[in-house]
C-alpha positions in Angstrom: 9.8 18.8 8.9 9.6 15.3 10.9 8.7 12.0 8.9 8.6 8.7 9.9 7.8 5.5 7.4 6.5 2.1 8.5 6.5 -1.1 6.7 3.9 -3.9 5.9 4.1 -7.2 3.8 1.6 -9.3 2.3 1.3 -11.9 -0.7 -1.6 -11.6 -3.3 -2.3 -12.3 -6.9 -3.6 -9.9 -9.4 -3.8 -9.7 -13.4 -3.5 -6.8 -15.5 -6.5 -7.4 -17.8 -6.1 -4.8 -20.0 -2.7 -5.6 -21.5 -2.3 -7.8 -24.4 -2.5 -11.6 -24.0 1.3 -12.2 -24.6 2.2 -9.8 -22.1 3.5 -11.5 -19.0 1.6 -9.5 -16.4 -1.8 -10.5 -18.3 -1.5 -13.7 -16.8 -2.6 -14.5 -13.4 0.4 -14.0 -11.0 1.3 -13.2 -7.4 3.8 -11.2 -5.7 5.3 -10.6 -2.0 4.4 -7.3 -1.8 5.7 -4.2 0.7 3.7 -1.6 1.6 5.3 1.3 3.2 3.2 4.5 4.9 5.2 7.4 5.1 3.7 10.3 7.8 5.3 13.8 8.4 4.3 16.4 10.8 5.9 19.8 11.8 5.5 19.5 15.5 5.4 16.0 17.8 3.0 15.2 20.1 3.3 15.2 24.1 5.2 11.8 23.5 7.9 12.7 21.0 5.7 10.9 18.0 4.4 12.3 14.7 2.1 9.2 15.5 2.8 6.4 17.8 3.9 3.2 15.8 1.5 1.4 17.6 -1.6 3.2 16.3 -0.8 2.2 12.8 -2.0 -1.5 13.7 -5.3 -0.7 11.9 -3.4 -0.5 8.6 -1.8 -4.0 9.3 -5.3 -5.6 10.6 -6.8 -4.2 7.0 -3.4 -5.8 5.1 -3.9 -9.2 7.1 -7.4 -9.7 7.0 -8.6 -8.1 3.7 -5.2 -8.2 1.1 -3.2 -11.0 2.3 -3.5 -14.4 0.4 -6.4 -12.5 -1.9 -6.6 -12.1 -5.5 -6.7 -8.3 -5.8 -8.6 -7.9 -8.7 -11.6 -9.6 -6.6 -11.1 -7.3 -3.3 -10.9 -4.2 -5.6 -13.2 -5.0 -8.6 -10.6 -3.4 -10.7 -8.8 -5.2 -13.6 -6.1 -2.9 -14.2 -4.6 -3.8 -10.5 -1.3 -2.4 -10.5 1.0 -1.1 -8.0 0.2 2.4 -8.9 -3.3 2.0 -8.1 -2.7 0.0 -4.6 -0.6 2.7 -3.7 -3.2 5.2 -4.3 -6.1 3.2 -2.8 -3.8 3.0 -0.1 -3.1 6.1 0.6 -6.6 7.2 0.6 -7.5 4.6 2.8 -4.4 5.6 5.5 -5.6 9.4 5.0 -8.9 9.0 5.9 -7.5 7.7 9.2 -4.1 9.4 10.0 -4.2 13.1 8.2 -0.4 13.3 8.7 -0.1 10.6 6.0 2.0 12.1 3.1 2.7 8.9 1.0 2.7 5.1 0.3 4.9 3.4 -1.3 4.1 0.0 -2.9 6.8 -2.8 -4.1 5.9 -5.9 -6.1 9.4 -7.0 -7.1 12.6 -6.4 -5.0 13.5 -3.9 -8.0 10.0 -1.7 -8.4 8.1 0.5 -6.4 5.0 2.7 -7.0 4.3 5.6 -4.8 1.5 8.0 -4.4 2.1 11.4 -2.6 -0.4 14.0 -3.3 
């Protein structure tokens, strides 16, 4: 099995509205997010790729135009804007475009990662 990953970065705010008021994440705050898409395949195309990294440009465009420097609760209309929610949402977006998508990982801080892998 072959596996590739590509990393994307963006900055955005969110708020975890379902948490108690005294929880720090219940307050409006922001992160410098890292998103990694993982694609897998048992075979390679005629160029030796699972997929050409350049073919992932629509994900960069989506992140830059729809997520970067936005309030994610407003973007998704969701009051529980966790990294887990974002990983699943981005996985679904990617899977529609690239069936080789096997996982999406999201980091909010240098020490934390959420992953969605069916």
